[in-house]
C-alpha positions as CSV (number, residue, x, y, z in Angstrom):
1,M,-13.8,14.4,-79.1
2,Y,-16.2,12.7,-76.8
3,A,-16.7,8.9,-77.1
4,P,-20.3,7.8,-76.8
5,V,-21.1,6.0,-73.6
6,R,-23.9,3.7,-74.8
7,D,-24.2,1.8,-71.5
8,C,-24.3,4.9,-69.3
9,Q,-26.6,4.2,-66.3
10,K,-26.4,7.8,-64.9
11,Q,-29.6,9.7,-64.4
12,I,-29.7,13.3,-65.7
13,L,-32.4,15.9,-65.1
14,V,-32.9,18.7,-67.7
15,A,-35.2,21.6,-66.8
16,D,-36.0,24.3,-69.4
17,D,-39.2,26.1,-70.3
18,M,-38.4,26.5,-74.0
19,K,-39.3,23.5,-76.1
20,F,-36.5,24.1,-78.7
21,V,-33.9,24.0,-75.9
22,I,-35.3,20.6,-74.6
23,V,-35.2,19.3,-78.2
24,A,-31.6,20.5,-78.6
25,M,-30.5,19.1,-75.2
26,K,-32.2,15.8,-76.1
27,A,-30.3,15.6,-79.4
28,L,-27.0,16.5,-77.7
29,I,-27.4,14.1,-74.8
30,E,-28.6,11.2,-76.8
31,N,-26.7,11.5,-80.1
32,I,-23.4,13.1,-79.1
33,F,-23.0,11.7,-75.6
34,G,-24.9,8.5,-76.3
35,V,-26.9,8.6,-73.1
36,S,-30.2,6.7,-73.4
37,D,-33.5,8.6,-73.3
38,K,-34.7,6.4,-70.4
39,N,-31.9,7.8,-68.2
40,V,-32.9,11.5,-68.8
41,T,-35.8,13.3,-67.2
42,Y,-37.0,16.4,-69.0
43,V,-39.2,19.0,-67.3
44,R,-40.6,22.4,-68.3
45,D,-40.4,24.5,-65.1
46,G,-38.7,24.9,-61.8
47,Q,-41.4,23.4,-59.7
48,Q,-41.5,20.2,-61.9
49,A,-37.7,20.0,-61.5
50,L,-37.9,20.3,-57.7
51,D,-40.7,17.7,-57.7
52,E,-38.7,15.2,-59.7
53,I,-35.5,15.8,-57.6
54,T,-37.5,15.3,-54.4
55,K,-39.1,12.1,-55.8
56,N,-35.7,10.8,-56.9
57,L,-34.2,11.5,-53.5
58,Q,-37.2,9.9,-51.6
59,N,-36.6,6.7,-53.7
60,S,-32.9,6.5,-52.7
61,H,-33.5,3.6,-50.3
62,F,-35.0,1.3,-52.9
63,P,-32.7,-1.4,-54.5
64,G,-31.5,-0.5,-57.9
65,H,-32.2,3.2,-57.4
66,R,-30.0,5.5,-59.5
67,P,-29.7,9.1,-58.2
68,F,-29.4,12.0,-60.5
69,A,-25.8,12.4,-61.5
70,L,-26.2,15.8,-63.1
71,L,-28.8,18.6,-63.0
72,I,-29.0,20.8,-66.1
73,L,-31.2,23.8,-65.2
74,D,-32.3,26.9,-67.1
75,F,-31.8,30.1,-65.1
76,N,-35.1,31.7,-66.0
77,M,-38.1,29.3,-65.7
78,P,-41.7,29.7,-64.5
79,Y,-42.6,29.1,-60.8
80,L,-39.1,28.6,-59.6
81,N,-36.0,29.9,-61.4
82,G,-32.8,27.8,-61.6
83,L,-31.2,29.5,-58.6
84,Q,-34.2,28.9,-56.4
85,V,-34.2,25.2,-57.5
86,V,-30.5,24.9,-56.6
87,D,-31.1,26.6,-53.2
88,K,-33.9,24.2,-52.4
89,V,-31.9,21.2,-53.7
90,K,-29.0,22.0,-51.4
91,T,-31.3,21.9,-48.4
92,L,-33.0,18.7,-49.5
93,Y,-29.7,16.9,-50.0
94,W,-28.2,18.3,-46.8
95,R,-31.2,17.0,-44.8
96,S,-31.1,13.6,-46.5
97,G,-27.4,13.1,-45.9
98,E,-27.0,12.2,-49.6
99,S,-24.3,13.8,-51.7
100,Q,-25.6,16.6,-54.0
101,P,-25.2,16.1,-57.7
102,P,-23.4,18.7,-59.7
103,F,-25.5,21.2,-61.7
104,F,-25.1,23.1,-64.9
105,M,-27.0,26.4,-65.2
106,M,-27.9,27.6,-68.6
């Protein structure tokens, strides 16, 4: 059994185009794992996911910045699918010199 981590400061990105999956992931992350909603970014397509990841990475030099600790991606999304996002993310992180967060593909 997982113990809730109420003071978790990790940033998580969830990308899925189906609203019911976002709702289910929100319930899972907040209620079971105890991660606050303010630490999770929810997006509805691959391009939004890439935009949020890029923005998060560009802010990495600001004090108090918290990089994404986990990317949860749907395989089949509009604009960019999950594999395309991962491919672009690998390039972004490689160019920045930052360590790439793990990802979970649904």
